Gaussian input, Z-matrix of N, CA and C with variables (Angstrom, degrees):
# hf/3-21g

backbone

0 1
 N
 C     1     B1
 C     2     B2     1     A1
 N     3     B3     2     A2     1     D1
 C     4     B4     3     A3     2     D2
 C     5     B5     4     A4     3     D3
 N     6     B6     5     A5     4     D4
 C     7     B7     6     A6     5     D5
 C     8     B8     7     A7     6     D6
 N     9     B9     8     A8     7     D7
 C    10    B10     9     A9     8     D8
 C    11    B11    10    A10     9     D9
 N    12    B12    11    A11    10    D10
 C    13    B13    12    A12    11    D11
 C    14    B14    13    A13    12    D12
 N    15    B15    14    A14    13    D13
 C    16    B16    15    A15    14    D14
 C    17    B17    16    A16    15    D15
 N    18    B18    17    A17    16    D16
 C    19    B19    18    A18    17    D17
 C    20    B20    19    A19    18    D18
 N    21    B21    20    A20    19    D19
 C    22    B22    21    A21    20    D20
 C    23    B23    22    A22    21    D21
 N    24    B24    23    A23    22    D22
 C    25    B25    24    A24    23    D23
 C    26    B26    25    A25    24    D24
 N    27    B27    26    A26    25    D25
 C    28    B28    27    A27    26    D26
 C    29    B29    28    A28    27    D27
 N    30    B30    29    A29    28    D28
 C    31    B31    30    A30    29    D29
 C    32    B32    31    A31    30    D30
 N    33    B33    32    A32    31    D31
 C    34    B34    33    A33    32    D32
 C    35    B35    34    A34    33    D33
 N    36    B36    35    A35    34    D34
 C    37    B37    36    A36    35    D35
 C    38    B38    37    A37    36    D36
 N    39    B39    38    A38    37    D37
 C    40    B40    39    A39    38    D38
 C    41    B41    40    A40    39    D39
 N    42    B42    41    A41    40    D40
 C    43    B43    42    A42    41    D41
 C    44    B44    43    A43    42    D42
 N    45    B45    44    A44    43    D43
 C    46    B46    45    A45    44    D44
 C    47    B47    46    A46    45    D45
 N    48    B48    47    A47    46    D46
 C    49    B49    48    A48    47    D47
 C    50    B50    49    A49    48    D48
 N    51    B51    50    A50    49    D49
 C    52    B52    51    A51    50    D50
 C    53    B53    52    A52    51    D51
 N    54    B54    53    A53    52    D52
 C    55    B55    54    A54    53    D53
 C    56    B56    55    A55    54    D54
 N    57    B57    56    A56    55    D55
 C    58    B58    57    A57    56    D56
 C    59    B59    58    A58    57    D57
 N    60    B60    59    A59    58    D58
 C    61    B61    60    A60    59    D59
 C    62    B62    61    A61    60    D60
 N    63    B63    62    A62    61    D61
 C    64    B64    63    A63    62    D62
 C    65    B65    64    A64    63    D63
 N    66    B66    65    A65    64    D64
 C    67    B67    66    A66    65    D65
 C    68    B68    67    A67    66    D66
 N    69    B69    68    A68    67    D67
 C    70    B70    69    A69    68    D68
 C    71    B71    70    A70    69    D69
 N    72    B72    71    A71    70    D70
 C    73    B73    72    A72    71    D71
 C    74    B74    73    A73    72    D72
 N    75    B75    74    A74    73    D73
 C    76    B76    75    A75    74    D74
 C    77    B77    76    A76    75    D75
 N    78    B78    77    A77    76    D76
 C    79    B79    78    A78    77    D77
 C    80    B80    79    A79    78    D78
 N    81    B81    80    A80    79    D79
 C    82    B82    81    A81    80    D80
 C    83    B83    82    A82    81    D81
 N    84    B84    83    A83    82    D82
 C    85    B85    84    A84    83    D83
 C    86    B86    85    A85    84    D84
 N    87    B87    86    A86    85    D85
 C    88    B88    87    A87    86    D86
 C    89    B89    88    A88    87    D87
 N    90    B90    89    A89    88    D88
 C    91    B91    90    A90    89    D89
 C    92    B92    91    A91    90    D90
 N    93    B93    92    A92    91    D91
 C    94    B94    93    A93    92    D92
 C    95    B95    94    A94    93    D93
 N    96    B96    95    A95    94    D94
 C    97    B97    96    A96    95    D95
 C    98    B98    97    A97    96    D96
 N    99    B99    98    A98    97    D97
 C   100   B100    99    A99    98    D98
 C   101   B101   100   A100    99    D99
 N   102   B102   101   A101   100   D100
 C   103   B103   102   A102   101   D101
 C   104   B104   103   A103   102   D102
 N   105   B105   104   A104   103   D103
 C   106   B106   105   A105   104   D104
 C   107   B107   106   A106   105   D105
 N   108   B108   107   A107   106   D106
 C   109   B109   108   A108   107   D107
 C   110   B110   109   A109   108   D108
 N   111   B111   110   A110   109   D109
 C   112   B112   111   A111   110   D110
 C   113   B113   112   A112   111   D111
 N   114   B114   113   A113   112   D112
 C   115   B115   114   A114   113   D113
 C   116   B116   115   A115   114   D114
 N   117   B117   116   A116   115   D115
 C   118   B118   117   A117   116   D116
 C   119   B119   118   A118   117   D117
 N   120   B120   119   A119   118   D118
 C   121   B121   120   A120   119   D119
 C   122   B122   121   A121   120   D120
 N   123   B123   122   A122   121   D121
 C   124   B124   123   A123   122   D122
 C   125   B125   124   A124   123   D123
 N   126   B126   125   A125   124   D124
 C   127   B127   126   A126   125   D125
 C   128   B128   127   A127   126   D126
 N   129   B129   128   A128   127   D127
 C   130   B130   129   A129   128   D128
 C   131   B131   130   A130   129   D129
 N   132   B132   131   A131   130   D130
 C   133   B133   132   A132   131   D131
 C   134   B134   133   A133   132   D132
 N   135   B135   134   A134   133   D133
 C   136   B136   135   A135   134   D134
 C   137   B137   136   A136   135   D135
 N   138   B138   137   A137   136   D136
 C   139   B139   138   A138   137   D137
 C   140   B140   139   A139   138   D138
 N   141   B141   140   A140   139   D139
 C   142   B142   141   A141   140   D140
 C   143   B143   142   A142   141   D141
 N   144   B144   143   A143   142   D142
 C   145   B145   144   A144   143   D143
 C   146   B146   145   A145   144   D144
 N   147   B147   146   A146   145   D145
 C   148   B148   147   A147   146   D146
 C   149   B149   148   A148   147   D147
 N   150   B150   149   A149   148   D148
 C   151   B151   150   A150   149   D149
 C   152   B152   151   A151   150   D150
 N   153   B153   152   A152   151   D151
 C   154   B154   153   A153   152   D152
 C   155   B155   154   A154   153   D153
 N   156   B156   155   A155   154   D154
 C   157   B157   156   A156   155   D155
 C   158   B158   157   A157   156   D156
 N   159   B159   158   A158   157   D157
 C   160   B160   159   A159   158   D158
 C   161   B161   160   A160   159   D159
 N   162   B162   161   A161   160   D160
 C   163   B163   162   A162   161   D161
 C   164   B164   163   A163   162   D162
 N   165   B165   164   A164   163   D163
 C   166   B166   165   A165   164   D164
 C   167   B167   166   A166   165   D165
 N   168   B168   167   A167   166   D166
 C   169   B169   168   A168   167   D167
 C   170   B170   169   A169   168   D168
 N   171   B171   170   A170   169   D169
 C   172   B172   171   A171   170   D170
 C   173   B173   172   A172   171   D171
 N   174   B174   173   A173   172   D172
 C   175   B175   174   A174   173   D173
 C   176   B176   175   A175   174   D174
 N   177   B177   176   A176   175   D175
 C   178   B178   177   A177   176   D176
 C   179   B179   178   A178   177   D177
 N   180   B180   179   A179   178   D178
 C   181   B181   180   A180   179   D179
 C   182   B182   181   A181   180   D180
 N   183   B183   182   A182   181   D181
 C   184   B184   183   A183   182   D182
 C   185   B185   184   A184   183   D183
 N   186   B186   185   A185   184   D184
 C   187   B187   186   A186   185   D185
 C   188   B188   187   A187   186   D186
 N   189   B189   188   A188   187   D187
 C   190   B190   189   A189   188   D188
 C   191   B191   190   A190   189   D189
 N   192   B192   191   A191   190   D190
 C   193   B193   192   A192   191   D191
 C   194   B194   193   A193   192   D192
 N   195   B195   194   A194   193   D193
 C   196   B196   195   A195   194   D194
 C   197   B197   196   A196   195   D195
 N   198   B198   197   A197   196   D196
 C   199   B199   198   A198   197   D197
 C   200   B200   199   A199   198   D198
 N   201   B201   200   A200   199   D199
 C   202   B202   201   A201   200   D200
 C   203   B203   202   A202   201   D201
 N   204   B204   203   A203   202   D202
 C   205   B205   204   A204   203   D203
 C   206   B206   205   A205   204   D204
 N   207   B207   206   A206   205   D205
 C   208   B208   207   A207   206   D206
 C   209   B209   208   A208   207   D207
 N   210   B210   209   A209   208   D208
 C   211   B211   210   A210   209   D209
 C   212   B212   211   A211   210   D210
 N   213   B213   212   A212   211   D211
 C   214   B214   213   A213   212   D212
 C   215   B215   214   A214   213   D213
 N   216   B216   215   A215   214   D214
 C   217   B217   216   A216   215   D215
 C   218   B218   217   A217   216   D216

   B1=1.4594
   B2=1.5234
   B3=1.3286
   B4=1.4630
   B5=1.5281
   B6=1.3056
   B7=1.4680
   B8=1.5245
   B9=1.3084
   B10=1.4746
   B11=1.5207
   B12=1.3256
   B13=1.4567
   B14=1.5204
   B15=1.3160
   B16=1.4577
   B17=1.5236
   B18=1.3136
   B19=1.4584
   B20=1.5301
   B21=1.3260
   B22=1.4648
   B23=1.5313
   B24=1.3027
   B25=1.4517
   B26=1.5191
   B27=1.3179
   B28=1.4681
   B29=1.5190
   B30=1.3206
   B31=1.4496
   B32=1.5214
   B33=1.3168
   B34=1.4550
   B35=1.5204
   B36=1.3202
   B37=1.4560
   B38=1.5240
   B39=1.3218
   B40=1.4626
   B41=1.5263
   B42=1.3338
   B43=1.4581
   B44=1.5189
   B45=1.2988
   B46=1.4588
   B47=1.5337
   B48=1.3235
   B49=1.4582
   B50=1.5248
   B51=1.3070
   B52=1.4558
   B53=1.5282
   B54=1.3132
   B55=1.4651
   B56=1.5253
   B57=1.3212
   B58=1.4683
   B59=1.5322
   B60=1.3052
   B61=1.4682
   B62=1.5250
   B63=1.3259
   B64=1.4616
   B65=1.5243
   B66=1.3402
   B67=1.4585
   B68=1.5308
   B69=1.3134
   B70=1.4572
   B71=1.5233
   B72=1.3182
   B73=1.4609
   B74=1.5219
   B75=1.3406
   B76=1.4663
   B77=1.5242
   B78=1.3174
   B79=1.4576
   B80=1.5210
   B81=1.3108
   B82=1.4650
   B83=1.5192
   B84=1.3252
   B85=1.4565
   B86=1.5145
   B87=1.3302
   B88=1.4600
   B89=1.5203
   B90=1.3290
   B91=1.4712
   B92=1.5297
   B93=1.3335
   B94=1.4669
   B95=1.5275
   B96=1.3265
   B97=1.4650
   B98=1.5293
   B99=1.3251
   B100=1.4656
   B101=1.5272
   B102=1.3431
   B103=1.4648
   B104=1.5132
   B105=1.3188
   B106=1.4520
   B107=1.5202
   B108=1.3225
   B109=1.4586
   B110=1.5150
   B111=1.3166
   B112=1.4668
   B113=1.5259
   B114=1.3233
   B115=1.4719
   B116=1.5271
   B117=1.3266
   B118=1.4649
   B119=1.5229
   B120=1.3006
   B121=1.4522
   B122=1.5233
   B123=1.3166
   B124=1.4617
   B125=1.5281
   B126=1.3273
   B127=1.4566
   B128=1.5254
   B129=1.3279
   B130=1.4672
   B131=1.5234
   B132=1.3175
   B133=1.4616
   B134=1.5182
   B135=1.3118
   B136=1.4595
   B137=1.5115
   B138=1.3353
   B139=1.4639
   B140=1.5282
   B141=1.3313
   B142=1.4670
   B143=1.5247
   B144=1.3167
   B145=1.4632
   B146=1.5170
   B147=1.3213
   B148=1.4674
   B149=1.5214
   B150=1.3212
   B151=1.4602
   B152=1.5189
   B153=1.3126
   B154=1.4547
   B155=1.5296
   B156=1.3281
   B157=1.4683
   B158=1.5272
   B159=1.3077
   B160=1.4565
   B161=1.5319
   B162=1.3220
   B163=1.4688
   B164=1.5268
   B165=1.3385
   B166=1.4654
   B167=1.5272
   B168=1.3156
   B169=1.4634
   B170=1.5221
   B171=1.3076
   B172=1.4642
   B173=1.5236
   B174=1.3360
   B175=1.4693
   B176=1.5241
   B177=1.3402
   B178=1.4602
   B179=1.5293
   B180=1.3295
   B181=1.4669
   B182=1.5326
   B183=1.3260
   B184=1.4664
   B185=1.5302
   B186=1.3207
   B187=1.4626
   B188=1.5308
   B189=1.3254
   B190=1.4710
   B191=1.5263
   B192=1.3201
   B193=1.4609
   B194=1.5235
   B195=1.3143
   B196=1.4680
   B197=1.5276
   B198=1.3151
   B199=1.4590
   B200=1.5306
   B201=1.3158
   B202=1.4679
   B203=1.5243
   B204=1.3257
   B205=1.4702
   B206=1.5236
   B207=1.3331
   B208=1.4703
   B209=1.5334
   B210=1.3239
   B211=1.4562
   B212=1.5270
   B213=1.3124
   B214=1.4728
   B215=1.5202
   B216=1.3340
   B217=1.4547
   B218=1.4590
   A1=111.23
   A2=116.84
   A3=119.70
   A4=111.79
   A5=117.79
   A6=120.36
   A7=112.24
   A8=117.91
   A9=120.65
   A10=110.46
   A11=116.79
   A12=121.26
   A13=112.79
   A14=116.07
   A15=120.03
   A16=109.15
   A17=115.86
   A18=118.86
   A19=110.80
   A20=116.56
   A21=121.74
   A22=110.31
   A23=115.84
   A24=121.53
   A25=107.78
   A26=116.08
   A27=121.14
   A28=109.17
   A29=114.97
   A30=122.01
   A31=109.57
   A32=117.08
   A33=122.08
   A34=106.74
   A35=116.48
   A36=121.34
   A37=110.29
   A38=116.03
   A39=120.58
   A40=112.95
   A41=118.02
   A42=121.90
   A43=108.92
   A44=115.89
   A45=120.34
   A46=111.87
   A47=116.07
   A48=121.24
   A49=110.41
   A50=115.52
   A51=121.75
   A52=112.72
   A53=117.78
   A54=119.49
   A55=112.82
   A56=118.90
   A57=122.52
   A58=112.36
   A59=117.06
   A60=121.00
   A61=110.42
   A62=114.92
   A63=119.09
   A64=112.86
   A65=117.36
   A66=118.56
   A67=110.84
   A68=114.03
   A69=121.91
   A70=107.33
   A71=117.30
   A72=120.73
   A73=112.53
   A74=117.30
   A75=120.06
   A76=109.50
   A77=114.67
   A78=123.15
   A79=106.88
   A80=117.24
   A81=121.81
   A82=109.20
   A83=114.21
   A84=121.68
   A85=106.13
   A86=115.85
   A87=121.47
   A88=108.77
   A89=119.50
   A90=120.82
   A91=112.39
   A92=116.75
   A93=121.87
   A94=109.43
   A95=115.68
   A96=121.83
   A97=108.01
   A98=115.95
   A99=122.08
   A100=107.97
   A101=115.87
   A102=121.09
   A103=110.14
   A104=115.67
   A105=122.42
   A106=107.19
   A107=117.09
   A108=121.31
   A109=109.98
   A110=117.15
   A111=122.50
   A112=112.67
   A113=116.38
   A114=122.92
   A115=112.12
   A116=115.73
   A117=122.09
   A118=108.65
   A119=116.41
   A120=122.79
   A121=106.25
   A122=116.94
   A123=121.66
   A124=108.05
   A125=115.84
   A126=122.60
   A127=107.31
   A128=116.54
   A129=119.86
   A130=110.78
   A131=113.60
   A132=122.08
   A133=105.95
   A134=115.97
   A135=119.82
   A136=109.95
   A137=116.99
   A138=121.88
   A139=112.88
   A140=116.64
   A141=120.43
   A142=109.64
   A143=116.11
   A144=122.63
   A145=109.59
   A146=115.98
   A147=121.52
   A148=107.43
   A149=116.63
   A150=122.39
   A151=109.04
   A152=115.86
   A153=122.22
   A154=109.18
   A155=117.62
   A156=119.57
   A157=110.70
   A158=116.71
   A159=122.01
   A160=111.06
   A161=117.22
   A162=121.20
   A163=111.95
   A164=117.14
   A165=119.85
   A166=110.76
   A167=116.38
   A168=120.09
   A169=111.13
   A170=116.13
   A171=120.31
   A172=112.99
   A173=117.23
   A174=121.27
   A175=113.40
   A176=117.02
   A177=121.26
   A178=110.80
   A179=118.12
   A180=119.60
   A181=113.18
   A182=117.75
   A183=119.18
   A184=111.22
   A185=118.14
   A186=121.12
   A187=110.04
   A188=116.80
   A189=120.96
   A190=109.56
   A191=116.57
   A192=121.62
   A193=110.79
   A194=117.25
   A195=121.35
   A196=111.26
   A197=117.56
   A198=120.88
   A199=110.97
   A200=117.05
   A201=120.88
   A202=109.61
   A203=117.28
   A204=121.32
   A205=110.65
   A206=117.51
   A207=121.79
   A208=110.37
   A209=116.38
   A210=119.43
   A211=112.03
   A212=117.10
   A213=120.73
   A214=111.27
   A215=116.37
   A216=120.88
   A217=112.32
   D1=-36.03
   D2=-177.19
   D3=-64.71
   D4=-29.04
   D5=179.05
   D6=-67.31
   D7=-18.70
   D8=174.86
   D9=-66.95
   D10=-28.80
   D11=-176.25
   D12=-82.78
   D13=-37.13
   D14=-177.58
   D15=-163.55
   D16=151.77
   D17=175.09
   D18=-92.82
   D19=4.49
   D20=179.95
   D21=-119.91
   D22=72.63
   D23=178.37
   D24=-96.93
   D25=130.04
   D26=179.07
   D27=-108.05
   D28=154.33
   D29=179.27
   D30=-122.36
   D31=139.67
   D32=169.93
   D33=-102.11
   D34=121.19
   D35=-178.75
   D36=-98.37
   D37=166.04
   D38=-179.11
   D39=-81.93
   D40=0.43
   D41=175.26
   D42=-145.09
   D43=151.30
   D44=-178.62
   D45=-66.53
   D46=-33.56
   D47=-177.24
   D48=-97.40
   D49=129.17
   D50=-174.83
   D51=-57.74
   D52=-41.50
   D53=-177.82
   D54=-71.04
   D55=-16.30
   D56=177.61
   D57=-98.00
   D58=-13.58
   D59=-178.11
   D60=-71.43
   D61=141.76
   D62=179.93
   D63=-118.54
   D64=-13.33
   D65=179.83
   D66=-157.12
   D67=161.92
   D68=174.91
   D69=-91.35
   D70=128.73
   D71=179.93
   D72=-94.04
   D73=-29.72
   D74=-179.35
   D75=-158.25
   D76=153.43
   D77=172.67
   D78=-109.90
   D79=140.09
   D80=177.72
   D81=-124.39
   D82=124.41
   D83=177.11
   D84=-126.23
   D85=109.79
   D86=-175.49
   D87=54.75
   D88=-115.15
   D89=-178.28
   D90=-106.85
   D91=19.45
   D92=179.28
   D93=-108.22
   D94=136.35
   D95=177.20
   D96=-116.15
   D97=130.53
   D98=179.73
   D99=-119.33
   D100=121.10
   D101=-179.16
   D102=-127.96
   D103=154.32
   D104=171.97
   D105=-108.34
   D106=122.06
   D107=-179.16
   D108=-146.08
   D109=125.90
   D110=176.78
   D111=51.66
   D112=49.09
   D113=179.45
   D114=59.15
   D115=27.96
   D116=176.62
   D117=-126.23
   D118=146.22
   D119=172.71
   D120=-99.09
   D121=118.25
   D122=-176.70
   D123=-110.17
   D124=120.08
   D125=-179.34
   D126=-114.72
   D127=123.17
   D128=-179.70
   D129=-127.26
   D130=145.10
   D131=173.16
   D132=-142.85
   D133=104.24
   D134=-176.14
   D135=61.51
   D136=-121.28
   D137=179.14
   D138=-89.20
   D139=-10.04
   D140=-178.84
   D141=-80.78
   D142=132.99
   D143=-177.64
   D144=-133.04
   D145=132.62
   D146=176.97
   D147=-131.34
   D148=127.66
   D149=178.99
   D150=-116.15
   D151=129.04
   D152=179.96
   D153=-126.38
   D154=146.10
   D155=175.55
   D156=-64.58
   D157=146.06
   D158=179.33
   D159=-59.15
   D160=-30.86
   D161=178.29
   D162=-60.23
   D163=-31.90
   D164=178.11
   D165=-62.74
   D166=-39.27
   D167=178.97
   D168=-65.74
   D169=-37.52
   D170=-179.41
   D171=-77.77
   D172=-38.76
   D173=-174.30
   D174=-94.03
   D175=-32.89
   D176=-177.06
   D177=-133.99
   D178=64.73
   D179=-177.01
   D180=-61.19
   D181=-30.38
   D182=179.75
   D183=-67.52
   D184=-32.65
   D185=177.30
   D186=-66.93
   D187=-40.56
   D188=177.87
   D189=-65.80
   D190=-42.34
   D191=177.68
   D192=-59.18
   D193=-44.57
   D194=178.97
   D195=-63.55
   D196=-36.34
   D197=178.12
   D198=-66.15
   D199=-39.72
   D200=177.14
   D201=-65.02
   D202=-43.95
   D203=177.97
   D204=-61.45
   D205=-40.85
   D206=178.16
   D207=-60.62
   D208=-42.56
   D209=-179.47
   D210=-69.56
   D211=-28.13
   D212=178.63
   D213=-70.28
   D214=-34.50
   D215=-174.41
   D216=-85.02

């Protein structure tokens, strides 16, 4: 779904070296950062912050996608 927003999605890994990394810590799309923390999806753009329950991502991914698009615009 994230590729619909941009073809330049960046990932923040838990280690500097790719072969030592074990997980993705954040996704970056343009000026938006998406993180998973404490069973919450945290979407930030500058000073704007939106927190959604992880269940929303699993049960209603289109709603989460629309929220990311709203923050981009």
